[in-house]
C-alpha positions in Angstrom: -20.9 3.6 24.0 -18.8 0.5 23.6 -17.4 2.1 20.0 -16.7 5.1 22.1 -14.7 3.0 24.6 -12.7 1.3 21.9 -11.6 4.2 20.6 -10.6 5.8 23.8 -8.5 2.4 24.4 -6.9 2.3 21.1 -5.5 5.9 21.8 -3.8 4.8 25.1 -2.5 2.0 23.8 1.6 1.6 23.2 1.7 -1.3 21.0 -0.2 -2.3 18.1 -0.6 -5.6 19.3 -2.4 -4.4 22.0 -5.6 -4.0 19.6 -6.2 -7.9 20.5 -7.3 -7.3 23.6 -10.6 -6.0 23.6 -11.8 -8.3 21.1 -10.5 -11.2 22.9 -11.7 -10.1 26.3 -15.1 -9.0 24.7 -15.9 -11.9 22.2 -13.1 -14.7 22.5 -14.8 -17.1 20.2 -16.1 -14.7 17.8 -14.2 -15.1 14.3 -11.3 -13.0 13.7 -9.8 -14.3 10.4 -11.1 -16.5 7.7 -8.2 -17.9 5.5 -9.9 -20.2 3.0 -11.2 -23.3 5.1 -9.6 -22.0 8.4 -11.7 -19.9 10.6 -9.3 -18.6 13.6 -11.3 -17.2 16.6 -9.8 -13.9 18.6 -9.0 -16.4 21.5 -7.3 -18.8 19.2 -5.6 -15.9 17.6 -4.1 -14.4 21.0 -2.9 -17.8 21.6 -0.9 -18.3 18.6 0.4 -14.7 18.8 1.6 -15.7 22.4 3.2 -18.7 21.4 5.3 -17.5 18.4 6.5 -14.5 20.7 7.8 -16.9 23.3 9.5 -19.2 20.4 11.3 -16.0 19.0 12.3 -15.0 22.3 13.5 -18.6 23.0 15.8 -18.6 19.8 17.4 -15.8 21.3 15.8 -12.8 19.7 14.8 -9.7 21.6 13.3 -6.3 21.6 14.9 -4.4 18.3 15.8 -7.1 16.3 14.0 -7.5 12.8 11.8 -10.1 11.6 11.0 -10.3 7.9 7.8 -11.7 6.7 7.9 -13.4 3.0 4.4 -14.4 3.2 1.3 -14.4 1.4 -2.1 -13.1 3.0 -2.5 -15.7 5.5 -3.5 -16.4 9.2 0.2 -17.0 9.5 0.9 -13.7 8.1 -1.3 -11.9 10.9 -0.5 -13.8 13.9 3.4 -13.5 13.0 3.0 -9.9 12.5 1.3 -9.3 15.6 3.5 -11.5 17.6 6.7 -9.9 16.5 5.5 -6.4 17.5 4.1 -7.6 20.7 7.7 -8.9 21.6 9.1 -5.6 20.9 10.8 -6.6 17.9 10.3 -5.0 14.3 8.3 -6.6 11.6 10.0 -6.2 7.9 7.0 -7.4 5.4 8.3 -8.2 2.0 6.9 -9.0 -1.3 6.9 -12.9 -1.5 7.3 -12.8 -5.3 10.4 -11.0 -5.0 13.4 -12.4 -6.4 16.6 -14.0 -4.6 18.6 -10.7 -5.3 15.7 -8.7 -4.2 15.4 -10.5 -1.0 19.2 -10.3 -0.1 19.0 -6.7 -0.5 16.7 -5.9 2.0 17.7 -8.7 4.3 21.2 -7.4 4.4 20.0 -3.3 4.6 17.9 -4.0 7.6 19.9 -6.8 9.2 17.0 -9.4 9.7 17.8 -12.0 12.4 14.7 -14.1 10.9 12.9 -14.3 8.0 9.6 -16.1 8.2 8.6 -17.8 4.3 6.1 -19.9 3.0 6.3 -22.4 0.2 6.2 -20.0 -2.6 8.6 -17.4 -1.6 11.0 -20.0 0.3 13.1 -21.2 -2.9 14.4 -17.5 -3.3 14.7 -17.0 0.2 16.9 -19.8 0.8 19.1 -18.5 -2.3 19.0 -15.1 -0.6 20.0 -16.4 2.8 22.8 -18.6 1.6 24.1 -15.7 -0.5 24.4 -13.6 2.8 25.7 -16.5 4.8 28.8 -16.7 2.3 29.5 -13.0 2.2 31.1 -12.6 5.6 29.6 -9.4 6.3 31.2 -7.5 9.6 28.1 -5.9 9.9 25.7 -8.7 10.1 28.0 -11.6 11.3 25.3 -14.3 10.4 22.6 -14.8 8.2 18.8 -14.7 9.2 17.6 -18.2 10.4 14.5 -19.1 8.0 11.5 -20.4 9.6 9.4 -22.6 6.8 5.7 -22.2 6.7 3.7 -25.2 5.5 6.6 -27.2 4.4 9.5 -28.7 6.1 12.7 -26.7 7.1 16.0 -27.4 5.5 20.0 -27.1 6.8 19.5 -25.0 9.9 16.0 -24.0 9.4 13.0 -23.9 11.7 9.4 -24.9 11.3 6.8 -22.3 12.0 4.5 -24.9 13.3 7.4 -25.4 16.1 7.5 -21.8 16.3 3.4 -21.5 16.9 3.5 -24.4 19.7 6.3 -22.8 21.9 5.7 -22.9 25.6 7.0 -21.3 28.8 6.8 -17.5 30.1 4.7 -14.8 27.8 7.1 -12.4 26.2 6.6 -8.7 27.6 8.2 -5.7 26.6 8.2 -1.8 28.2 5.5 -0.2 26.3 7.0 2.6 23.8 4.8 4.2 21.5 7.6 5.6 19.8 9.3 2.4 19.2 10.2 1.1 15.9 7.3 -1.5 14.9 7.6 -1.9 11.1 9.9 -1.0 8.3 8.0 -1.1 5.0 10.4 -0.6 1.9 9.5 1.7 -1.2 11.5 2.3 -4.0 13.5 5.5 -3.8 14.3 7.9 -7.1 17.0 6.3 -7.8 15.4 2.8 -8.1 17.1 1.3 -4.8 14.8 0.1 -2.1 14.6 2.1 1.5 12.6 1.6 4.1 10.3 4.1 5.9 10.1 3.8 9.7 6.9 3.4 11.5 6.4 3.6 15.0 3.6 1.9 17.1 2.3 5.6 17.4 1.9 6.3 13.9 0.1 3.1 13.1 -2.1 3.2 16.2 -2.5 6.9 15.6 -3.9 6.0 12.0 -6.1 3.4 12.7 -7.7 5.9 15.3 -8.1 8.7 12.8 -9.7 6.4 10.3 -11.9 5.2 13.3 -13.2 8.9 13.5 -14.7 9.3 10.0 -18.4 9.4 10.1 -19.9 7.5 8.7 -17.2 4.7 9.8 -14.9 3.1 7.3 -15.1 -0.3 9.4 -17.4 -0.8 12.2 -17.9 -3.7 14.8 -19.8 -6.7 13.1 -18.3 -5.8 9.7 -16.9 -8.5 7.5 -13.8 -6.8 6.0 -12.0 -7.9 2.6 -8.4 -8.7 3.2 -7.2 -9.2 -0.6 -4.9 -6.2 -0.7 -1.5 -7.5 -0.1 -0.2 -7.1 3.8 3.3 -6.3 2.8 1.9 -3.2 1.7 0.9 -0.5 3.9 -2.4 -0.2 2.3 -3.5 -4.0 3.5 -1.2 -3.7 6.7 -2.5 -0.8 8.2 -5.6 0.7 6.5 -7.3 -3.0 5.9 -5.6 -5.1 9.0 -5.5 -2.2 11.3 -8.8 -0.8 11.5 -10.4 -4.6 11.4 -8.5 -5.2 14.6 -9.5 -1.9 16.0 -13.3 -3.0 15.6 -13.3 -6.5 16.2 -14.4 -7.0 12.5 -13.8 -10.2 11.1 -11.2 -10.2 8.2 -11.5 -12.4 5.0 -8.1 -13.0 3.7 -7.5 -13.3 -0.3 -4.2 -14.6 -1.7 -4.4 -12.8 -4.8 -6.9 -10.8 -6.8 -8.7 -12.5 -9.5 -12.2 -11.1 -10.5 -14.3 -13.9 -10.5 -12.8 -15.7 -7.1 -13.1 -12.2 -5.1 -16.5 -11.7 -6.3 -17.4 -15.2 -5.0 -15.5 -14.5 -1.5 -17.5 -11.3 -1.0 -20.8 -13.0 -1.6 -19.9 -16.2 -0.2 -19.0 -14.5 3.2 -21.5 -11.7 3.1 -18.6 -9.4 3.1 -19.5 -5.7 3.9 -16.5 -3.5 3.7 -14.0 -3.7 0.4 -11.1 -2.1 0.2 -9.5 -2.4 -3.3 -7.0 -1.1 -6.0 -8.4 1.0 -9.1 -7.9 -2.0 -11.3 -10.4 -3.9 -9.6 -13.2 -1.6 -10.2 -12.5 -1.5 -14.1 -12.2 -5.1 -14.2 -15.7 -5.6 -12.1 -17.3 -2.7 -14.2 -17.6 -5.3 -17.2 -19.5 -7.9 -15.1 -23.1 -7.8 -15.4 -23.6 -9.4 -12.3 -21.5 -7.4 -10.0 -24.2 -5.4 -8.6 -25.7 -8.7 -7.0 -22.6 -10.1 -5.9 -21.8 -6.8 -3.9 -25.4 -6.8 -2.4 -24.0 -7.2 1.3 -21.4 -4.5 0.8 -21.9 -1.2 3.1 -18.5 0.2 2.0 -16.6 0.2 -1.1 -12.9 2.1 -1.3 -10.6 2.5 -3.8 -7.1 3.9 -3.4 -3.8 4.0 -4.3 -4.8 6.3 -7.1 -7.6 8.3 -8.3 -10.5 6.7 -10.3 -11.6 8.2 -13.8 -14.9 9.8 -13.5 -16.7 8.1 -16.2 -15.6 4.6 -14.8 -17.0 5.7 -11.2 -20.0 7.1 -12.6 -20.7 4.0 -14.9 -19.9 1.4 -11.9 -22.4 3.4 -9.6 -25.1 3.4 -12.0 -24.6 -0.4 -12.6 -24.4 -1.5 -9.4 -26.0 0.7 -6.8 -22.9 0.8 -4.9 -21.2 4.0 -3.9 -17.5 4.3 -4.6 -15.3 6.1 -1.7 -11.9 7.0 -2.6 -8.9 8.1 -0.4 -5.4 9.2 -0.7 -2.2 8.0 1.1 1.1 6.9 1.3 3.5 4.7 3.4 5.0 7.4 5.2 1.7 8.4 6.5 0.6 4.8 7.9 -1.0 5.4 5.3 -4.3 7.3 5.3 -4.4 11.0 4.6 -8.0 11.9 2.8 -11.1 10.4 2.5 -14.4 11.0 0.5 -16.4 9.1 3.3 -18.3 11.6 5.0 -17.7 14.2 2.6 -21.1 16.5 1.5 -20.7 16.0 -1.9 -18.4 13.4 -4.2 -16.8 15.7 -6.6 -15.3 14.0 -9.8 -11.5 13.9 -9.6 -11.7 14.6 -5.7 -9.7 11.9 -3.2 -11.5 14.0 -0.4 -10.7 15.7 2.7 -8.2 15.3 5.3 -9.4 12.7 7.9 -9.5 13.4 11.7 -6.3 14.5 13.1 -4.3 15.0 9.7 -3.6 18.5 8.4 -3.0 19.5 4.9 -1.2 22.3 3.3 -0.3 23.0 -0.6 2.7 25.1 -1.0 4.7 26.4 -4.2 8.3 25.8 -4.5 9.6 28.4 -1.6 7.1 26.6 0.8 4.7 29.3 0.9 1.0 28.2 0.7 -0.7 28.6 -2.4 -4.5 29.5 -3.4 -7.3 27.4 -3.7 -7.4 25.6 -6.8 -3.9 26.3 -7.5 -1.3 23.3 -7.9 1.7 22.7 -5.3 3.2 20.1 -3.6 0.9 18.7 -0.8 2.4 18.5 2.9 0.6 16.6 5.9 0.7 16.9 9.4 -0.5 14.4 12.1 0.5 11.7 14.7 0.0 9.1 11.9 3.6 10.5 10.3 6.7 8.3 10.3 10.1 8.7 12.0 12.0 8.9 8.8 13.8 6.3 6.7 16.2 3.7 8.1 18.7 3.8 9.7 19.2 7.2 10.2 15.8 8.8 10.2 16.5 10.5 7.0 13.8 12.9 5.8 11.7 12.7 9.1 9.0 15.5 9.5 11.2 17.4 11.7 10.1 19.6 14.6 7.3 21.3 12.6 5.7 18.1 12.0 5.2 18.7 8.5 6.0 16.2 5.8 6.7 17.2 1.9 4.8 14.4 0.3 6.2 14.4 -3.0 2.7 14.7 -4.6 1.5 17.6 -6.5 -2.2 18.4 -6.0 -4.8 21.5 -5.1 -7.3 22.0 -2.6 -10.6 23.7 -3.4 -12.2 26.2 -1.4 -14.0 23.6 0.5 -10.9 21.8 1.3 -11.1 18.8 -1.1 -8.2 17.6 -2.4 -7.6 16.8 -6.2 -4.4 15.3 -6.8 -2.6 16.4 -10.3 0.9 14.3 -10.3 4.1 13.1 -8.3 6.5 16.0 -8.1 9.3 13.6 -9.2 7.5 12.6 -12.3 7.0 16.4 -13.2 8.6 17.0 -16.9 10.7 20.2 -17.3 10.5 20.9 -20.8 12.5 24.0 -21.9 12.0 25.1 -18.2 8.2 24.7 -18.2 6.5 22.1 -16.2 4.9 19.2 -18.1 2.2 17.0 -15.7 2.2 13.5 -17.2 -1.3 13.1 -15.6 -2.8 15.8 -17.9 -1.4 14.5 -21.3 -2.5 11.1 -20.0 -5.7 12.3 -19.7 -6.0 13.8 -23.3 -4.5 10.9 -25.0 -7.0 8.2 -22.9 -9.7 10.1 -24.7 -8.9 9.1 -27.9 -10.6 6.4 -29.8 -8.6 3.2 -29.8 -6.5 3.9 -26.6 -6.9 1.3 -24.0 -4.4 2.5 -21.7 -1.7 5.3 -21.7 1.4 6.5 -19.2 3.6 9.5 -20.0 7.1 9.7 -18.4 10.0 12.5 -19.1 13.4 11.1 -20.6 16.7 13.1 -21.4 16.3 15.0 -24.6 18.9 15.1 -26.8 19.7 18.5 -26.8 19.7 18.8 -22.8 16.7 19.2 -20.5 13.7 16.6 -21.0 11.0 15.2 -23.7 7.8 13.8 -23.3 7.3 10.2 -24.2 3.8 8.9 -24.2 3.5 4.8 -23.8 0.3 3.9 -25.4 -1.9 0.6 -25.3 -4.2 0.0 -28.2 -7.7 -1.2 -27.9 -8.3 -5.2 -29.1 -10.5 -3.5 -31.9 -7.4 -1.5 -33.2 -6.4 -2.8 -36.8 -4.1 -0.1 -37.9 -1.6 1.5 -35.5 -0.8 4.4 -38.0 -4.2 5.6 -37.9 -4.3 5.6 -34.1 -1.0 7.3 -33.8 -2.1 9.8 -36.2 -5.3 10.4 -33.8 -3.0 10.7 -30.8 -0.9 13.4 -32.2 -3.8 15.3 -33.8 -5.6 15.2 -30.4 -2.5 16.6 -28.8 -2.6 19.4 -31.1 -5.8 20.5 -30.4 -5.7 20.1 -26.6 -2.2 20.5 -25.3 0.2 23.6 -25.5 3.1 22.8 -28.0 5.6 22.0 -25.2 3.3 19.5 -23.7 3.1 17.4 -27.0 5.2 13.9 -26.6 8.3 13.9 -28.6 7.7 10.1 -28.8 4.6 8.0 -28.9 5.5 4.2 -28.7 2.6 1.4 -28.7 3.1 -1.5 -26.1 1.0 -4.6 -25.4 0.8 -3.4 -21.7 1.6 -1.5 -18.8 3.8 -2.3 -15.9 1.7 -2.3 -12.8 2.7 -2.3 -8.8 0.8 -4.4 -6.7 -1.7 -1.7 -5.7 -2.6 -1.0 -9.1 -0.6 2.1 -10.2 1.3 2.2 -13.3 5.2 1.7 -12.2 6.3 4.6 -13.9 9.9 3.8 -12.5 10.1 0.7 -14.7 9.2 2.8 -17.8 11.7 5.3 -17.1 14.5 2.5 -16.7 13.1 1.0 -19.9 13.7 4.3 -21.8 16.9 4.8 -20.2 18.3 1.4 -21.5 16.8 2.1 -24.8 18.7 5.5 -25.0 22.0 3.4 -24.2 21.2 1.2 -26.9 20.5 -1.9 -24.2 17.1 -2.4 -25.3 
């Protein structure tokens, strides 16, 4: 009864911050956030959110103004994020480890009026803002005010403590589900960041859609791990959103460390654990992981498909079933999930969640048959409004979003990912999917990890380059390379063979555990020009 009521209320809400109303009215003294030694109740969280909204308005900010958050996962992040949205402003979460140049690029692009930053990010933020202040930009006549968290402000900056103690009338804004709530920056094909525009409607729709999964992803009474970075859509709306929706307690982690995170899970009896694929690989090497995860009800891995052998080994050793999902920033983010599917199929990322439709199409936009690969298209109320600032690439009148991902649907409707469309390598007119080549190379004895990218070929077109990380036990790299080549000869068509195989000590990864292919391609381009 209560759960049904919560879902219905969520559908009718017009602002993401409205998610606070139900737990604050029902159980104000229950713990909403655990941040280290600090516990924040729903009542306390709501009071701070209201105060921050009053403080921002008192500084002259109003609906539509952008407020950047350069913060680690923290109670301050959650409160500021919700306050910005409640006041009708737009939250712009940023990676707090960004460089000054990266901060400056994004702050100028979005026209931020304020940036809230904590100790580790403050030096770079201050350098970025100083550069903007000196730029004399007619589009943004003044640099954003810096709000310092956990340390004294400098120059014309403000204190977070001052902001969180603001008094006066509460800020209220007209309900507008289509109003812009969040700008989330992602790297485009050119490498220049661009921001996905997520409305309150899109964010709330995905929270509601996830709430209809059976058995539930998050439910009232759960204790949820909040270790995924909240400047990323996965941590922001696939973790924080459902926790707010179901009045679950969220335990924040500032970074992922295999030992520290397992201690956090065991100490707080965490029941819902959303993680990225590298976490599963790291935990799979521990003999005590099953005991540490004994309270876990749902373990969800997203961002990239998991190797079937890794899944089987982990589940056999721990007794904990791994659920997998697929999503993207432009979908707020959840599109599919294995939770509730009749059978977990190796390599599958599950079926479309309630309220989301899927198609797989060819180059002409026609549906392909079952088991045939094509581009994945998605449709639902959770889709974004296009890219900032001109709504470029929005889903359009038919509502379908071309995801840029390649996959196939089997006859049961289960989705299997093949690759990113932009990562497909065109060799002599033939498509080469890097994931297929990576799978073959990963099976070679002595290969710890590998990544495959396409680079311009000397005679035109593209060629395949494989970057291989050898296992620690490998003592002869030449023999390893010979094994990789012979395995490719046996299992891959000639046009799929790597033209070059390079040895690396490690691969670059994104914050959610995906191999950063863009960085690898950029490195290859620099080498081709003799710059590296």
